[in-house]
VEXBA-690194 format. One record per residue (C-alpha): x, y, z. Coordinates in steps of 0.25 Angstrom, whole numbers, padded with zeros to 4 digits, always signed. Layout:
<recs>
<rec><xx>X</xx><yy>Y</yy><zz>Z</zz></rec>
...
</recs>
This chain:
<recs>
<rec><xx>+0066</xx><yy>-0104</yy><zz>+0095</zz></rec>
<rec><xx>+0065</xx><yy>-0113</yy><zz>+0082</zz></rec>
<rec><xx>+0064</xx><yy>-0128</yy><zz>+0083</zz></rec>
<rec><xx>+0078</xx><yy>-0129</yy><zz>+0077</zz></rec>
<rec><xx>+0084</xx><yy>-0119</yy><zz>+0087</zz></rec>
<rec><xx>+0077</xx><yy>-0126</yy><zz>+0098</zz></rec>
<rec><xx>+0082</xx><yy>-0139</yy><zz>+0094</zz></rec>
<rec><xx>+0096</xx><yy>-0134</yy><zz>+0093</zz></rec>
<rec><xx>+0096</xx><yy>-0128</yy><zz>+0106</zz></rec>
<rec><xx>+0091</xx><yy>-0140</yy><zz>+0113</zz></rec>
<rec><xx>+0101</xx><yy>-0149</yy><zz>+0106</zz></rec>
<rec><xx>+0112</xx><yy>-0140</yy><zz>+0111</zz></rec>
<rec><xx>+0109</xx><yy>-0141</yy><zz>+0125</zz></rec>
<rec><xx>+0104</xx><yy>-0155</yy><zz>+0126</zz></rec>
<rec><xx>+0117</xx><yy>-0161</yy><zz>+0132</zz></rec>
<rec><xx>+0117</xx><yy>-0150</yy><zz>+0143</zz></rec>
<rec><xx>+0102</xx><yy>-0151</yy><zz>+0146</zz></rec>
<rec><xx>+0104</xx><yy>-0155</yy><zz>+0160</zz></rec>
<rec><xx>+0110</xx><yy>-0140</yy><zz>+0162</zz></rec>
<rec><xx>+0097</xx><yy>-0134</yy><zz>+0158</zz></rec>
<rec><xx>+0088</xx><yy>-0129</yy><zz>+0170</zz></rec>
<rec><xx>+0078</xx><yy>-0119</yy><zz>+0174</zz></rec>
<rec><xx>+0089</xx><yy>-0108</yy><zz>+0174</zz></rec>
<rec><xx>+0093</xx><yy>-0111</yy><zz>+0159</zz></rec>
<rec><xx>+0091</xx><yy>-0099</yy><zz>+0150</zz></rec>
<rec><xx>+0093</xx><yy>-0094</yy><zz>+0136</zz></rec>
<rec><xx>+0092</xx><yy>-0102</yy><zz>+0124</zz></rec>
<rec><xx>+0092</xx><yy>-0115</yy><zz>+0131</zz></rec>
<rec><xx>+0080</xx><yy>-0112</yy><zz>+0140</zz></rec>
<rec><xx>+0073</xx><yy>-0106</yy><zz>+0128</zz></rec>
<rec><xx>+0075</xx><yy>-0119</yy><zz>+0120</zz></rec>
<rec><xx>+0070</xx><yy>-0128</yy><zz>+0132</zz></rec>
<rec><xx>+0058</xx><yy>-0119</yy><zz>+0134</zz></rec>
<rec><xx>+0055</xx><yy>-0120</yy><zz>+0119</zz></rec>
<rec><xx>+0056</xx><yy>-0135</yy><zz>+0119</zz></rec>
<rec><xx>+0047</xx><yy>-0137</yy><zz>+0131</zz></rec>
<rec><xx>+0037</xx><yy>-0128</yy><zz>+0125</zz></rec>
<rec><xx>+0037</xx><yy>-0136</yy><zz>+0113</zz></rec>
<rec><xx>+0035</xx><yy>-0149</yy><zz>+0120</zz></rec>
<rec><xx>+0024</xx><yy>-0144</yy><zz>+0129</zz></rec>
<rec><xx>+0017</xx><yy>-0138</yy><zz>+0117</zz></rec>
<rec><xx>+0018</xx><yy>-0152</yy><zz>+0110</zz></rec>
<rec><xx>+0026</xx><yy>-0145</yy><zz>+0098</zz></rec>
<rec><xx>+0038</xx><yy>-0154</yy><zz>+0102</zz></rec>
<rec><xx>+0039</xx><yy>-0168</yy><zz>+0108</zz></rec>
<rec><xx>+0051</xx><yy>-0176</yy><zz>+0113</zz></rec>
<rec><xx>+0056</xx><yy>-0185</yy><zz>+0103</zz></rec>
<rec><xx>+0053</xx><yy>-0200</yy><zz>+0104</zz></rec>
<rec><xx>+0058</xx><yy>-0210</yy><zz>+0095</zz></rec>
<rec><xx>+0047</xx><yy>-0217</yy><zz>+0087</zz></rec>
<rec><xx>+0036</xx><yy>-0208</yy><zz>+0092</zz></rec>
<rec><xx>+0024</xx><yy>-0206</yy><zz>+0083</zz></rec>
<rec><xx>+0022</xx><yy>-0192</yy><zz>+0077</zz></rec>
<rec><xx>+0007</xx><yy>-0188</yy><zz>+0075</zz></rec>
<rec><xx>+0005</xx><yy>-0180</yy><zz>+0061</zz></rec>
<rec><xx>-0007</xx><yy>-0172</yy><zz>+0058</zz></rec>
<rec><xx>-0010</xx><yy>-0168</yy><zz>+0044</zz></rec>
<rec><xx>-0018</xx><yy>-0155</yy><zz>+0042</zz></rec>
<rec><xx>-0025</xx><yy>-0151</yy><zz>+0029</zz></rec>
<rec><xx>-0023</xx><yy>-0136</yy><zz>+0029</zz></rec>
<rec><xx>-0030</xx><yy>-0127</yy><zz>+0019</zz></rec>
<rec><xx>-0019</xx><yy>-0119</yy><zz>+0011</zz></rec>
<rec><xx>-0027</xx><yy>-0107</yy><zz>+0014</zz></rec>
<rec><xx>-0025</xx><yy>-0109</yy><zz>+0029</zz></rec>
<rec><xx>-0010</xx><yy>-0114</yy><zz>+0029</zz></rec>
<rec><xx>-0004</xx><yy>-0101</yy><zz>+0033</zz></rec>
<rec><xx>-0013</xx><yy>-0100</yy><zz>+0045</zz></rec>
<rec><xx>-0011</xx><yy>-0115</yy><zz>+0049</zz></rec>
<rec><xx>+0005</xx><yy>-0114</yy><zz>+0048</zz></rec>
<rec><xx>+0004</xx><yy>-0101</yy><zz>+0057</zz></rec>
<rec><xx>-0003</xx><yy>-0109</yy><zz>+0068</zz></rec>
<rec><xx>+0007</xx><yy>-0120</yy><zz>+0069</zz></rec>
<rec><xx>+0018</xx><yy>-0117</yy><zz>+0080</zz></rec>
<rec><xx>+0032</xx><yy>-0121</yy><zz>+0079</zz></rec>
<rec><xx>+0039</xx><yy>-0130</yy><zz>+0078</zz></rec>
<rec><xx>+0027</xx><yy>-0137</yy><zz>+0071</zz></rec>
<rec><xx>+0025</xx><yy>-0127</yy><zz>+0060</zz></rec>
<rec><xx>+0029</xx><yy>-0130</yy><zz>+0046</zz></rec>
<rec><xx>+0044</xx><yy>-0128</yy><zz>+0045</zz></rec>
<rec><xx>+0045</xx><yy>-0125</yy><zz>+0030</zz></rec>
<rec><xx>+0043</xx><yy>-0111</yy><zz>+0028</zz></rec>
<rec><xx>+0042</xx><yy>-0112</yy><zz>+0014</zz></rec>
<rec><xx>+0031</xx><yy>-0122</yy><zz>+0015</zz></rec>
<rec><xx>+0023</xx><yy>-0113</yy><zz>+0024</zz></rec>
<rec><xx>+0025</xx><yy>-0101</yy><zz>+0015</zz></rec>
<rec><xx>+0022</xx><yy>-0109</yy><zz>+0002</zz></rec>
<rec><xx>+0009</xx><yy>-0114</yy><zz>+0007</zz></rec>
<rec><xx>+0005</xx><yy>-0100</yy><zz>+0013</zz></rec>
<rec><xx>+0009</xx><yy>-0092</yy><zz>+0001</zz></rec>
<rec><xx>+0004</xx><yy>-0101</yy><zz>-0010</zz></rec>
<rec><xx>-0009</xx><yy>-0104</yy><zz>-0002</zz></rec>
<rec><xx>-0013</xx><yy>-0090</yy><zz>-0001</zz></rec>
<rec><xx>-0006</xx><yy>-0079</yy><zz>-0009</zz></rec>
<rec><xx>+0001</xx><yy>-0086</yy><zz>-0021</zz></rec>
<rec><xx>+0001</xx><yy>-0076</yy><zz>-0033</zz></rec>
<rec><xx>-0003</xx><yy>-0064</yy><zz>-0025</zz></rec>
<rec><xx>+0011</xx><yy>-0057</yy><zz>-0024</zz></rec>
<rec><xx>+0015</xx><yy>-0046</yy><zz>-0033</zz></rec>
<rec><xx>+0028</xx><yy>-0037</yy><zz>-0032</zz></rec>
<rec><xx>+0026</xx><yy>-0023</yy><zz>-0025</zz></rec>
<rec><xx>+0032</xx><yy>-0014</yy><zz>-0036</zz></rec>
<rec><xx>+0026</xx><yy>-0005</yy><zz>-0047</zz></rec>
<rec><xx>+0029</xx><yy>-0011</yy><zz>-0060</zz></rec>
<rec><xx>+0026</xx><yy>-0010</yy><zz>-0075</zz></rec>
<rec><xx>+0020</xx><yy>-0023</yy><zz>-0076</zz></rec>
<rec><xx>+0006</xx><yy>-0025</yy><zz>-0083</zz></rec>
<rec><xx>-0001</xx><yy>-0027</yy><zz>-0069</zz></rec>
<rec><xx>-0009</xx><yy>-0014</yy><zz>-0067</zz></rec>
<rec><xx>-0012</xx><yy>-0011</yy><zz>-0052</zz></rec>
<rec><xx>-0019</xx><yy>+0002</yy><zz>-0051</zz></rec>
<rec><xx>-0020</xx><yy>+0017</yy><zz>-0055</zz></rec>
<rec><xx>-0015</xx><yy>+0029</yy><zz>-0046</zz></rec>
<rec><xx>-0015</xx><yy>+0044</yy><zz>-0049</zz></rec>
<rec><xx>-0003</xx><yy>+0049</yy><zz>-0058</zz></rec>
<rec><xx>+0008</xx><yy>+0056</yy><zz>-0050</zz></rec>
<rec><xx>+0019</xx><yy>+0065</yy><zz>-0056</zz></rec>
<rec><xx>+0030</xx><yy>+0057</yy><zz>-0060</zz></rec>
<rec><xx>+0022</xx><yy>+0045</yy><zz>-0064</zz></rec>
<rec><xx>+0025</xx><yy>+0038</yy><zz>-0077</zz></rec>
<rec><xx>+0016</xx><yy>+0043</yy><zz>-0087</zz></rec>
<rec><xx>+0015</xx><yy>+0030</yy><zz>-0094</zz></rec>
<rec><xx>+0007</xx><yy>+0024</yy><zz>-0082</zz></rec>
<rec><xx>-0004</xx><yy>+0035</yy><zz>-0084</zz></rec>
<rec><xx>-0017</xx><yy>+0028</yy><zz>-0087</zz></rec>
<rec><xx>-0022</xx><yy>+0036</yy><zz>-0098</zz></rec>
<rec><xx>-0035</xx><yy>+0029</yy><zz>-0099</zz></rec>
<rec><xx>-0038</xx><yy>+0032</yy><zz>-0085</zz></rec>
<rec><xx>-0034</xx><yy>+0046</yy><zz>-0087</zz></rec>
<rec><xx>-0045</xx><yy>+0047</yy><zz>-0099</zz></rec>
<rec><xx>-0055</xx><yy>+0042</yy><zz>-0089</zz></rec>
<rec><xx>-0052</xx><yy>+0050</yy><zz>-0077</zz></rec>
<rec><xx>-0044</xx><yy>+0062</yy><zz>-0082</zz></rec>
<rec><xx>-0034</xx><yy>+0059</yy><zz>-0071</zz></rec>
<rec><xx>-0020</xx><yy>+0053</yy><zz>-0072</zz></rec>
<rec><xx>-0017</xx><yy>+0039</yy><zz>-0066</zz></rec>
<rec><xx>-0005</xx><yy>+0029</yy><zz>-0067</zz></rec>
<rec><xx>-0006</xx><yy>+0014</yy><zz>-0068</zz></rec>
<rec><xx>+0001</xx><yy>+0006</yy><zz>-0057</zz></rec>
<rec><xx>+0006</xx><yy>-0008</yy><zz>-0060</zz></rec>
<rec><xx>+0011</xx><yy>-0020</yy><zz>-0052</zz></rec>
<rec><xx>+0024</xx><yy>-0026</yy><zz>-0054</zz></rec>
<rec><xx>+0027</xx><yy>-0041</yy><zz>-0054</zz></rec>
<rec><xx>+0041</xx><yy>-0039</yy><zz>-0049</zz></rec>
<rec><xx>+0050</xx><yy>-0048</yy><zz>-0040</zz></rec>
<rec><xx>+0054</xx><yy>-0041</yy><zz>-0027</zz></rec>
<rec><xx>+0063</xx><yy>-0043</yy><zz>-0015</zz></rec>
<rec><xx>+0055</xx><yy>-0048</yy><zz>-0003</zz></rec>
<rec><xx>+0062</xx><yy>-0049</yy><zz>+0011</zz></rec>
<rec><xx>+0056</xx><yy>-0052</yy><zz>+0024</zz></rec>
<rec><xx>+0062</xx><yy>-0045</yy><zz>+0036</zz></rec>
<rec><xx>+0060</xx><yy>-0054</yy><zz>+0048</zz></rec>
<rec><xx>+0061</xx><yy>-0050</yy><zz>+0063</zz></rec>
<rec><xx>+0067</xx><yy>-0061</yy><zz>+0071</zz></rec>
<rec><xx>+0069</xx><yy>-0054</yy><zz>+0084</zz></rec>
<rec><xx>+0065</xx><yy>-0061</yy><zz>+0097</zz></rec>
<rec><xx>+0051</xx><yy>-0055</yy><zz>+0098</zz></rec>
<rec><xx>+0047</xx><yy>-0063</yy><zz>+0085</zz></rec>
<rec><xx>+0048</xx><yy>-0076</yy><zz>+0093</zz></rec>
<rec><xx>+0036</xx><yy>-0074</yy><zz>+0101</zz></rec>
<rec><xx>+0024</xx><yy>-0083</yy><zz>+0098</zz></rec>
<rec><xx>+0012</xx><yy>-0085</yy><zz>+0107</zz></rec>
<rec><xx>+0005</xx><yy>-0096</yy><zz>+0098</zz></rec>
<rec><xx>+0017</xx><yy>-0104</yy><zz>+0094</zz></rec>
<rec><xx>+0020</xx><yy>-0096</yy><zz>+0081</zz></rec>
<rec><xx>+0030</xx><yy>-0085</yy><zz>+0084</zz></rec>
<rec><xx>+0031</xx><yy>-0072</yy><zz>+0076</zz></rec>
<rec><xx>+0044</xx><yy>-0077</yy><zz>+0070</zz></rec>
<rec><xx>+0037</xx><yy>-0090</yy><zz>+0065</zz></rec>
<rec><xx>+0025</xx><yy>-0082</yy><zz>+0059</zz></rec>
<rec><xx>+0034</xx><yy>-0072</yy><zz>+0053</zz></rec>
<rec><xx>+0043</xx><yy>-0084</yy><zz>+0048</zz></rec>
<rec><xx>+0031</xx><yy>-0090</yy><zz>+0040</zz></rec>
<rec><xx>+0026</xx><yy>-0076</yy><zz>+0035</zz></rec>
<rec><xx>+0040</xx><yy>-0073</yy><zz>+0030</zz></rec>
<rec><xx>+0041</xx><yy>-0087</yy><zz>+0023</zz></rec>
<rec><xx>+0028</xx><yy>-0085</yy><zz>+0016</zz></rec>
<rec><xx>+0031</xx><yy>-0070</yy><zz>+0011</zz></rec>
<rec><xx>+0045</xx><yy>-0075</yy><zz>+0006</zz></rec>
<rec><xx>+0038</xx><yy>-0087</yy><zz>-0001</zz></rec>
<rec><xx>+0028</xx><yy>-0078</yy><zz>-0007</zz></rec>
<rec><xx>+0039</xx><yy>-0069</yy><zz>-0012</zz></rec>
<rec><xx>+0047</xx><yy>-0080</yy><zz>-0018</zz></rec>
<rec><xx>+0035</xx><yy>-0086</yy><zz>-0026</zz></rec>
<rec><xx>+0034</xx><yy>-0072</yy><zz>-0033</zz></rec>
<rec><xx>+0049</xx><yy>-0073</yy><zz>-0036</zz></rec>
<rec><xx>+0053</xx><yy>-0062</yy><zz>-0026</zz></rec>
<rec><xx>+0066</xx><yy>-0062</yy><zz>-0019</zz></rec>
<rec><xx>+0065</xx><yy>-0065</yy><zz>-0004</zz></rec>
<rec><xx>+0074</xx><yy>-0063</yy><zz>+0008</zz></rec>
<rec><xx>+0073</xx><yy>-0061</yy><zz>+0023</zz></rec>
<rec><xx>+0080</xx><yy>-0052</yy><zz>+0033</zz></rec>
<rec><xx>+0078</xx><yy>-0057</yy><zz>+0048</zz></rec>
<rec><xx>+0081</xx><yy>-0047</yy><zz>+0060</zz></rec>
<rec><xx>+0080</xx><yy>-0044</yy><zz>+0074</zz></rec>
<rec><xx>+0088</xx><yy>-0032</yy><zz>+0079</zz></rec>
<rec><xx>+0097</xx><yy>-0034</yy><zz>+0067</zz></rec>
<rec><xx>+0097</xx><yy>-0042</yy><zz>+0054</zz></rec>
<rec><xx>+0098</xx><yy>-0057</yy><zz>+0057</zz></rec>
<rec><xx>+0097</xx><yy>-0063</yy><zz>+0043</zz></rec>
<rec><xx>+0096</xx><yy>-0058</yy><zz>+0029</zz></rec>
<rec><xx>+0092</xx><yy>-0066</yy><zz>+0016</zz></rec>
<rec><xx>+0092</xx><yy>-0056</yy><zz>+0004</zz></rec>
<rec><xx>+0080</xx><yy>-0057</yy><zz>-0005</zz></rec>
<rec><xx>+0082</xx><yy>-0066</yy><zz>-0017</zz></rec>
<rec><xx>+0075</xx><yy>-0076</yy><zz>-0026</zz></rec>
<rec><xx>+0084</xx><yy>-0087</yy><zz>-0020</zz></rec>
<rec><xx>+0083</xx><yy>-0084</yy><zz>-0005</zz></rec>
<rec><xx>+0069</xx><yy>-0090</yy><zz>-0002</zz></rec>
<rec><xx>+0075</xx><yy>-0102</yy><zz>+0005</zz></rec>
<rec><xx>+0085</xx><yy>-0094</yy><zz>+0012</zz></rec>
<rec><xx>+0074</xx><yy>-0085</yy><zz>+0017</zz></rec>
<rec><xx>+0065</xx><yy>-0097</yy><zz>+0021</zz></rec>
<rec><xx>+0077</xx><yy>-0103</yy><zz>+0029</zz></rec>
<rec><xx>+0080</xx><yy>-0089</yy><zz>+0036</zz></rec>
<rec><xx>+0065</xx><yy>-0089</yy><zz>+0040</zz></rec>
<rec><xx>+0065</xx><yy>-0103</yy><zz>+0045</zz></rec>
<rec><xx>+0078</xx><yy>-0101</yy><zz>+0053</zz></rec>
<rec><xx>+0076</xx><yy>-0088</yy><zz>+0060</zz></rec>
<rec><xx>+0074</xx><yy>-0086</yy><zz>+0075</zz></rec>
<rec><xx>+0070</xx><yy>-0075</yy><zz>+0084</zz></rec>
<rec><xx>+0083</xx><yy>-0068</yy><zz>+0087</zz></rec>
<rec><xx>+0087</xx><yy>-0055</yy><zz>+0095</zz></rec>
<rec><xx>+0078</xx><yy>-0044</yy><zz>+0099</zz></rec>
<rec><xx>+0073</xx><yy>-0036</yy><zz>+0087</zz></rec>
<rec><xx>+0074</xx><yy>-0022</yy><zz>+0082</zz></rec>
<rec><xx>+0068</xx><yy>-0018</yy><zz>+0069</zz></rec>
<rec><xx>+0076</xx><yy>-0005</yy><zz>+0066</zz></rec>
<rec><xx>+0090</xx><yy>-0010</yy><zz>+0064</zz></rec>
<rec><xx>+0088</xx><yy>-0023</yy><zz>+0056</zz></rec>
<rec><xx>+0077</xx><yy>-0017</yy><zz>+0047</zz></rec>
<rec><xx>+0086</xx><yy>-0004</yy><zz>+0044</zz></rec>
<rec><xx>+0097</xx><yy>-0014</yy><zz>+0040</zz></rec>
<rec><xx>+0088</xx><yy>-0022</yy><zz>+0032</zz></rec>
<rec><xx>+0085</xx><yy>-0010</yy><zz>+0023</zz></rec>
<rec><xx>+0099</xx><yy>-0011</yy><zz>+0017</zz></rec>
<rec><xx>+0095</xx><yy>-0025</yy><zz>+0012</zz></rec>
<rec><xx>+0084</xx><yy>-0020</yy><zz>+0003</zz></rec>
<rec><xx>+0089</xx><yy>-0011</yy><zz>-0007</zz></rec>
<rec><xx>+0079</xx><yy>-0016</yy><zz>-0018</zz></rec>
<rec><xx>+0065</xx><yy>-0014</yy><zz>-0016</zz></rec>
<rec><xx>+0060</xx><yy>-0026</yy><zz>-0008</zz></rec>
<rec><xx>+0047</xx><yy>-0031</yy><zz>-0001</zz></rec>
<rec><xx>+0050</xx><yy>-0033</yy><zz>+0014</zz></rec>
<rec><xx>+0042</xx><yy>-0040</yy><zz>+0024</zz></rec>
<rec><xx>+0046</xx><yy>-0037</yy><zz>+0039</zz></rec>
<rec><xx>+0041</xx><yy>-0047</yy><zz>+0049</zz></rec>
<rec><xx>+0042</xx><yy>-0043</yy><zz>+0063</zz></rec>
<rec><xx>+0034</xx><yy>-0041</yy><zz>+0076</zz></rec>
<rec><xx>+0038</xx><yy>-0026</yy><zz>+0076</zz></rec>
<rec><xx>+0040</xx><yy>-0024</yy><zz>+0090</zz></rec>
<rec><xx>+0044</xx><yy>-0009</yy><zz>+0090</zz></rec>
<rec><xx>+0038</xx><yy>+0004</yy><zz>+0090</zz></rec>
<rec><xx>+0031</xx><yy>+0006</yy><zz>+0077</zz></rec>
<rec><xx>+0039</xx><yy>+0018</yy><zz>+0073</zz></rec>
<rec><xx>+0052</xx><yy>+0011</yy><zz>+0075</zz></rec>
<rec><xx>+0047</xx><yy>-0001</yy><zz>+0066</zz></rec>
<rec><xx>+0044</xx><yy>+0008</yy><zz>+0055</zz></rec>
<rec><xx>+0057</xx><yy>+0015</yy><zz>+0056</zz></rec>
<rec><xx>+0063</xx><yy>+0001</yy><zz>+0054</zz></rec>
<rec><xx>+0055</xx><yy>-0003</yy><zz>+0043</zz></rec>
<rec><xx>+0054</xx><yy>+0010</yy><zz>+0035</zz></rec>
<rec><xx>+0068</xx><yy>+0010</yy><zz>+0029</zz></rec>
<rec><xx>+0064</xx><yy>-0003</yy><zz>+0022</zz></rec>
<rec><xx>+0052</xx><yy>+0003</yy><zz>+0016</zz></rec>
<rec><xx>+0059</xx><yy>+0016</yy><zz>+0012</zz></rec>
<rec><xx>+0070</xx><yy>+0008</yy><zz>+0005</zz></rec>
<rec><xx>+0059</xx><yy>+0004</yy><zz>-0005</zz></rec>
<rec><xx>+0055</xx><yy>-0009</yy><zz>+0000</zz></rec>
<rec><xx>+0041</xx><yy>-0013</yy><zz>+0003</zz></rec>
<rec><xx>+0039</xx><yy>-0018</yy><zz>+0017</zz></rec>
<rec><xx>+0028</xx><yy>-0025</yy><zz>+0024</zz></rec>
<rec><xx>+0029</xx><yy>-0027</yy><zz>+0040</zz></rec>
<rec><xx>+0023</xx><yy>-0040</yy><zz>+0046</zz></rec>
<rec><xx>+0020</xx><yy>-0037</yy><zz>+0060</zz></rec>
<rec><xx>+0020</xx><yy>-0051</yy><zz>+0067</zz></rec>
<rec><xx>+0014</xx><yy>-0052</yy><zz>+0081</zz></rec>
<rec><xx>+0010</xx><yy>-0064</yy><zz>+0089</zz></rec>
<rec><xx>-0005</xx><yy>-0063</yy><zz>+0093</zz></rec>
<rec><xx>-0001</xx><yy>-0063</yy><zz>+0108</zz></rec>
<rec><xx>+0007</xx><yy>-0050</yy><zz>+0105</zz></rec>
<rec><xx>-0006</xx><yy>-0044</yy><zz>+0099</zz></rec>
<rec><xx>-0017</xx><yy>-0049</yy><zz>+0109</zz></rec>
<rec><xx>-0009</xx><yy>-0050</yy><zz>+0122</zz></rec>
<rec><xx>-0018</xx><yy>-0062</yy><zz>+0126</zz></rec>
<rec><xx>-0011</xx><yy>-0065</yy><zz>+0140</zz></rec>
<rec><xx>-0018</xx><yy>-0065</yy><zz>+0153</zz></rec>
<rec><xx>-0008</xx><yy>-0068</yy><zz>+0164</zz></rec>
<rec><xx>+0001</xx><yy>-0058</yy><zz>+0170</zz></rec>
<rec><xx>+0015</xx><yy>-0061</yy><zz>+0166</zz></rec>
<rec><xx>+0029</xx><yy>-0056</yy><zz>+0161</zz></rec>
<rec><xx>+0030</xx><yy>-0054</yy><zz>+0146</zz></rec>
<rec><xx>+0044</xx><yy>-0055</yy><zz>+0140</zz></rec>
<rec><xx>+0050</xx><yy>-0047</yy><zz>+0128</zz></rec>
<rec><xx>+0056</xx><yy>-0057</yy><zz>+0119</zz></rec>
<rec><xx>+0067</xx><yy>-0047</yy><zz>+0114</zz></rec>
<rec><xx>+0071</xx><yy>-0041</yy><zz>+0127</zz></rec>
<rec><xx>+0067</xx><yy>-0051</yy><zz>+0137</zz></rec>
<rec><xx>+0060</xx><yy>-0041</yy><zz>+0146</zz></rec>
<rec><xx>+0048</xx><yy>-0046</yy><zz>+0154</zz></rec>
<rec><xx>+0037</xx><yy>-0037</yy><zz>+0157</zz></rec>
<rec><xx>+0026</xx><yy>-0042</yy><zz>+0167</zz></rec>
<rec><xx>+0012</xx><yy>-0040</yy><zz>+0161</zz></rec>
<rec><xx>-0002</xx><yy>-0041</yy><zz>+0166</zz></rec>
<rec><xx>-0009</xx><yy>-0044</yy><zz>+0152</zz></rec>
<rec><xx>-0023</xx><yy>-0040</yy><zz>+0156</zz></rec>
<rec><xx>-0019</xx><yy>-0026</yy><zz>+0159</zz></rec>
<rec><xx>-0011</xx><yy>-0024</yy><zz>+0146</zz></rec>
<rec><xx>-0018</xx><yy>-0032</yy><zz>+0136</zz></rec>
<rec><xx>-0026</xx><yy>-0021</yy><zz>+0130</zz></rec>
<rec><xx>-0015</xx><yy>-0011</yy><zz>+0130</zz></rec>
<rec><xx>-0006</xx><yy>-0021</yy><zz>+0124</zz></rec>
<rec><xx>-0015</xx><yy>-0024</yy><zz>+0113</zz></rec>
<rec><xx>-0017</xx><yy>-0009</yy><zz>+0110</zz></rec>
<rec><xx>-0002</xx><yy>-0007</yy><zz>+0109</zz></rec>
<rec><xx>+0000</xx><yy>-0018</yy><zz>+0100</zz></rec>
<rec><xx>-0012</xx><yy>-0013</yy><zz>+0090</zz></rec>
<rec><xx>-0006</xx><yy>+0001</yy><zz>+0091</zz></rec>
<rec><xx>+0008</xx><yy>-0004</yy><zz>+0087</zz></rec>
<rec><xx>+0002</xx><yy>-0012</yy><zz>+0075</zz></rec>
<rec><xx>-0007</xx><yy>+0000</yy><zz>+0071</zz></rec>
<rec><xx>+0005</xx><yy>+0009</yy><zz>+0072</zz></rec>
<rec><xx>+0014</xx><yy>+0000</yy><zz>+0063</zz></rec>
<rec><xx>+0002</xx><yy>-0001</yy><zz>+0053</zz></rec>
<rec><xx>+0001</xx><yy>+0014</yy><zz>+0052</zz></rec>
<rec><xx>+0017</xx><yy>+0017</yy><zz>+0051</zz></rec>
<rec><xx>+0018</xx><yy>+0006</yy><zz>+0040</zz></rec>
<rec><xx>+0007</xx><yy>+0012</yy><zz>+0032</zz></rec>
<rec><xx>+0013</xx><yy>+0026</yy><zz>+0033</zz></rec>
<rec><xx>+0027</xx><yy>+0020</yy><zz>+0028</zz></rec>
<rec><xx>+0021</xx><yy>+0011</yy><zz>+0017</zz></rec>
<rec><xx>+0025</xx><yy>-0001</yy><zz>+0025</zz></rec>
<rec><xx>+0015</xx><yy>-0013</yy><zz>+0025</zz></rec>
<rec><xx>+0012</xx><yy>-0019</yy><zz>+0038</zz></rec>
<rec><xx>+0005</xx><yy>-0032</yy><zz>+0042</zz></rec>
<rec><xx>+0002</xx><yy>-0036</yy><zz>+0056</zz></rec>
<rec><xx>+0002</xx><yy>-0051</yy><zz>+0059</zz></rec>
<rec><xx>+0000</xx><yy>-0060</yy><zz>+0071</zz></rec>
<rec><xx>+0005</xx><yy>-0074</yy><zz>+0071</zz></rec>
<rec><xx>-0009</xx><yy>-0080</yy><zz>+0072</zz></rec>
<rec><xx>-0012</xx><yy>-0074</yy><zz>+0058</zz></rec>
<rec><xx>-0011</xx><yy>-0085</yy><zz>+0047</zz></rec>
<rec><xx>+0001</xx><yy>-0084</yy><zz>+0038</zz></rec>
<rec><xx>-0007</xx><yy>-0082</yy><zz>+0026</zz></rec>
<rec><xx>-0014</xx><yy>-0069</yy><zz>+0032</zz></rec>
<rec><xx>+0000</xx><yy>-0063</yy><zz>+0034</zz></rec>
<rec><xx>+0003</xx><yy>-0067</yy><zz>+0020</zz></rec>
<rec><xx>-0009</xx><yy>-0060</yy><zz>+0015</zz></rec>
<rec><xx>-0006</xx><yy>-0047</yy><zz>+0022</zz></rec>
<rec><xx>+0007</xx><yy>-0048</yy><zz>+0015</zz></rec>
<rec><xx>+0001</xx><yy>-0049</yy><zz>+0002</zz></rec>
<rec><xx>-0009</xx><yy>-0039</yy><zz>+0004</zz></rec>
<rec><xx>+0003</xx><yy>-0029</yy><zz>+0006</zz></rec>
<rec><xx>+0011</xx><yy>-0035</yy><zz>-0005</zz></rec>
<rec><xx>-0001</xx><yy>-0033</yy><zz>-0015</zz></rec>
<rec><xx>-0002</xx><yy>-0018</yy><zz>-0011</zz></rec>
<rec><xx>+0012</xx><yy>-0016</yy><zz>-0015</zz></rec>
<rec><xx>+0010</xx><yy>-0020</yy><zz>-0029</zz></rec>
<rec><xx>+0004</xx><yy>-0006</yy><zz>-0031</zz></rec>
<rec><xx>+0013</xx><yy>+0006</yy><zz>-0034</zz></rec>
<rec><xx>+0016</xx><yy>+0014</yy><zz>-0022</zz></rec>
</recs>
């Protein structure tokens, strides 16, 4: 629950606070629990007129800014997404971005073997004279493109074992990607979804601020399902686009690819950012307890010691299966956990983006 949503809920129930008890459930109970957790952790305090506020000044090297921001739990994190994005992007990868399409610009990329149907004007005759084989030249295009983030805002994205939820981490990553694209004069937009489309901002050179506002205001919603919303989103991208899908991808690998492939087959370049919390990967729990599915509410009693190794193997099998399926379908895939610095996630994107500058 965001700080604004928490404040709104508490303000709404304040006059009837005497009715709140151990039997209270729903949004009110969630708000009370969240407020108490903030007070217990020291992240919030009871307001006192005239109380002193202790301020700490940190001298953070620009090269470590992304890592630093990722470690700050809400609500203490920097609230201005554009500020975070600007520091991370300009601190690490300014000027590295190029468009993903083959062009006829003067920027030579590489040679490849001639194939029937290739434009004969691209044959490198000097290379033919040296090798007695036909090769064509490939070029990079410095064009503007449409870039959109497809962001999973289902309930499972609200999980965070270390103060930073998957939603928060993805929010900062998406802001960085959009800022980078805007700096290169690309048109940016966003689609948020759970089991259906929640919000849509079409790609436009004028939509950066609207996209940032959408990222800043989004909250985990209903249980998620990749298929229906992503199939519907295919209709939004008639022009070739660059699409970044941010999700925890909790589904069978084959079903995930069935949901994503229509976007790729429609002609867009797709990169999947698979975001998980470290606890979801390592399963570091010791005590026997019940684990609750955030989307269905179902509770399952678990003895961690007996299941830890099997659980870790299943997670790795899931990641490896997604990696293989994405490679087979020419979809880029990057696994991230929320303890990874933001700049590391951005570098992974840039590495994928750079490969797309080559002709396919």
